N, C-alpha and C positions, 0 to 999 in steps of 0.2 A: 543519648535516646530522650525523646519528649518524656517528660512526666507525668503518669497516669495514674489515677484513682479509683478505675474501673467501676466509677458511680455513671449511670447514664440518667438523663433529664429530658424532659419533654418541654418543649419549645414552638411557639407558631413564628411563622413566616413575618415577613414585614407588614404585610396587607393584615395577617391575621385568618386566611382563610381557610390555612392548613397548618397543620401541627405534625413535628416529628420527633425522634428520637437522636439526642446527639451527647457525646463525651463530656464529662464536665470540664470546662476550658481552663487552661492555666495561662492563658496569655490575651492581651487585650485583641490582639488579630483572632484568636480563636473565638472569644467572646463576642467580640461587637461586629466580625466581617464574614469568617469563612463560612459558618453553618449559614446563614441568611445570603448568602450569594449562591450556595449550592441549592438551597430547598427552593429559592426563588425560580429556578427553570422549570419547576412543577407546577408553580402557582402564578407568580405576580410578575412575572419577567414584563411581561407585554403591557401592564399598565400604566398610565401616565405617570408622570414623578419630576418632582424639581431635582435636579441635578446638587449634590451636596459638594463643596468646594474641597479638592483634595490636589495634591499633588501629582502631576501630570510626568512620569517617567519617559524618557527620551527612546526610542524604536531601538536604539543599540543595546540600551541595557535590557530591553525585555527580551531579544534576540539572544542576549550572552546567558540568560538564566535557563531560556528553555523549558519554562513552565505556563501552565495555563492561568486567566484570571481565578482567584480563587484558591490556587494554589498556595498553601501556607510556606513552604520551603520555597517558592519560587518569590513568596512576597517579602521572606526575611531577605533572600539575596539581593532582591533590587534595595531595600534599605539600608544594606552593609553597604553595597555600592555606591547608594548615594551618600551615605554619610562618608565616604572615602572622597569623594570628588567635591560636595559643596555642604557644610554642616547646616547652612543657614537656608535651606530651602525647605526642607522634610524634616518632619517632626513624628515620634512613633506613638501618637496619642491626639486624642480628638482636638481641638481649638479649645483653649481656657482663655479666662482675661489676661495672663499674663504671658501667651504665646506672642513673640515678636510680630508685627506686620506683615513681613515677608516670608513667613514659614507657613506651610500648609501641611493636614493630616496626610500618611502615605497611602490610608486607607478611610471609607468612610465610616463611622461607629455610628449612624443614625440613618434615616432614609424619609422621605415627604412624599407620601405615595396618594393619589386619588382612585377610590374605589369605584365610583362611579357616580350618577346623578343622587340628589338628595333623596331620591322617592325610593330608594333601595332600604332607607332606614323607616321604619314605624316605632313611634314611642309608646305604642303598645305593646308590643312583643319583643323590643331592645336591641341590640346588638345579637344579629344572629349566627355566631360564630361558634366552631367547636372549642371545647372546655371551659366557657362560660357556663359560670355556676347560678343556679337558678337564684332571682332574687337580684341577681345583681350585672344583668344585662342593660340597664336603662341607663341614656345619658340625662346630662342636667339642662332643663331649659332655662335660656341667657335671653333678657329681651335687651339688645344693644340700641341705644339712642344713635340717630345718624346727625349728630352735632353742628355739618357745615351744609347741611344739602337744603338745595330749594324747590320746590314745586316742580318747575320745569323742569330742571336737571334730572329731577326723580321719576318724573314720566318718560323721559328719553332715555335713561340709563337702567332703570329697574321698574318697570311697567309691571310686574307684579307687585312689589311694594307698594306701588301708588295706589294700585286698585285696592289692595288691602287696607293702606290707610285710609279712603276715602270710606272706608266702614266703621270707623272710629268715631266714638263721641265727640273726645276731644280733638279734632282734626281741626286745623286752620291752616288753608292752603296760604294765607297771604303771612304766613310766620318763616320763621327759618330755622333750619336745624333742631333740636330738642322742643322750642316753641310749636312747631308746626304739627308734633305729638306724633311721630313717625320711627318705627321701632323695627329693629332686623330682628327674626325669630331665631335664633341658633341654639343648637344643641352641641354640648360640649363634655368629655369625661374623661378621667384618667383611669386606663387601665392596669390593674396589676397581674402578675402572674407567679405562681410559685414553681419550684422545680418539678411537682410532679406533672403541673400543666393545667391545672385548677386555672383559672381567669374570671376577672370583677373587675367591675368599675365602680372605684373606690366611692362611698357614700358622701365623705367629707375628708377633711384635710385629717383626720384623724380615729375616723372609723372605715370599716370596711363594707359593712351591711345597712341600707336604710329600711326604717320601718314601711310596713305595707302602706301606709297614708301619707308617708313624708315625700315631699314635692322637692324643696332643694331648690339651689340657685347655681348657674354655672359660673356667676362671678365670681365667687370663693375660690375658684381653681383656676382665676386669671390673675386677680389683686394678692393672692399669696402663696407663698413659697411653696410647693409640693413637696410630702416628702417622700425618698426616695426608695424606703421600703415599709412594709405594713405585714401585721401579722394575717396570713390566710384562713378564711372562714372555714375550712374542710379540717376532718376528723384530724389530718397529722399538725393541724395547729403552727405548721412553717413560716420561714420567712417568704415572702412575695415580694418581687422587686418591679417599680413601675419599668413598665415597657412601652405603652402604645399611649397617644393622645389622639382621641375624636374628635372630629369638628364636622358637624353636618348644617348647612342654611337652609334651613326650610322656608325663606322667605322668597 
């Protein structure tokens, strides 16, 4: 009999637009795969995404289990059969630095999803999704210098960036890269989520909420290790886990 704690927690789907109740998970497959596989059918199934490298089970293995995608028992059967047939191809966890190059996970533990055009994000209102705590919705601005681009390539590949660059006082089309004075405006943020479903964009590497006038910069989240856990600013003051990274290119 599967272990159960009778505790129900609230989690958002991969894209963050929908929340749902889930049982307290006691396995990696339950925590990282099954819930998101089930809830995406009602929300983010049709969004554009980048495929995550996973082990592809053979058709005869899938038929032998008689299960459906997202079915934990079916997945467990597949993993057991695979380990018996070839232990060098499949691992029961996500990829790590110590994973041999010939092994892939049995299921995805993360997702890379495109929510839509950059125009759906407004920095004045922040990330407009359920569960977001007031004051913790805004991403961090980050001006990324384009180091190797020249003026002609910029005009051909990114005309919007070229148009914005000409408005800058330090713009010099005769230079290249950083010396040309061209940057891309990026908004970035690390989202944390507590078991009650409260969500927030971290103010820093060690702080959950930012002050009203604090601007901050997104570079700190790219150039430093980000904590996996942080105290939630909600009344419960429980532990929140790092769940999603948001990236928006407004250039």
